[in-house]
C-alpha positions in Angstrom: -0.1 0.0 -0.1 1.3 3.5 -0.8 0.1 6.7 0.8 0.9 10.2 0.5 2.2 12.0 3.7 2.6 15.6 4.5 5.1 16.0 7.5 5.2 18.8 9.9 8.3 18.5 12.0 9.1 20.2 15.3 5.4 20.1 16.4 4.5 20.0 20.1 2.9 16.7 20.0 2.7 13.7 17.7 -0.5 13.7 15.8 -1.7 11.7 12.7 -4.6 13.3 10.5 -6.2 11.6 7.5 -7.7 13.8 4.7 -10.7 12.8 2.7 -8.8 12.1 -0.3 -6.7 9.2 1.8 -3.5 11.3 2.4 -2.1 11.9 5.8 -0.8 14.9 7.6 1.6 13.9 10.3 3.0 16.2 13.0 6.2 15.1 14.5 8.2 16.4 17.5 11.6 15.7 15.8 13.6 18.3 13.9 14.2 17.6 10.2 18.0 17.1 10.7 20.2 14.0 10.2 17.0 12.0 9.4 15.4 12.1 12.9 12.1 13.1 11.6 12.1 10.2 8.9 12.9 7.8 11.8 10.1 9.1 13.9 7.7 9.1 11.0 8.5 5.4 10.2 8.1 4.5 13.8 4.9 6.3 14.1 3.4 4.7 11.0 4.6 1.3 12.2 2.8 1.7 15.3 -0.5 3.1 13.5 -0.7 0.1 10.9 0.6 -2.5 13.5 3.6 -3.7 11.2 7.3 -3.8 11.9 9.4 -0.8 11.0 11.4 -2.6 8.4 7.9 -3.0 6.5 7.8 0.7 5.8 10.0 2.6 3.2 9.9 6.2 2.1 9.9 5.9 -1.7 10.2 9.6 -2.5 10.5 12.8 -0.7 13.2 11.9 1.8 14.3 15.6 2.4 10.9 17.1 1.6 7.8 17.6 3.6 5.7 15.8 1.1 6.6 12.1 0.9 5.4 8.9 -0.8 5.4 6.1 1.8 5.0 2.3 1.0 3.8 0.1 3.5 4.1 -3.8 3.0 1.5 -5.9 4.7 2.4 -9.0 6.6 
């Protein structure tokens, strides 16, 4: 499954919001330096979709706020 994600780093609290079109806006506490926000994003999505972190890959937008994320099912 592939999902569109818009990331908002440096937020006060973690939050996942799903839009009507199926895309997600995810607020992360980590700053966007040295991949910390991406690591937090993967951990948060793994928890939400109940899959191991290794099943989640950022396909595009590694250094962008808009990302395409692939989640492999078990």
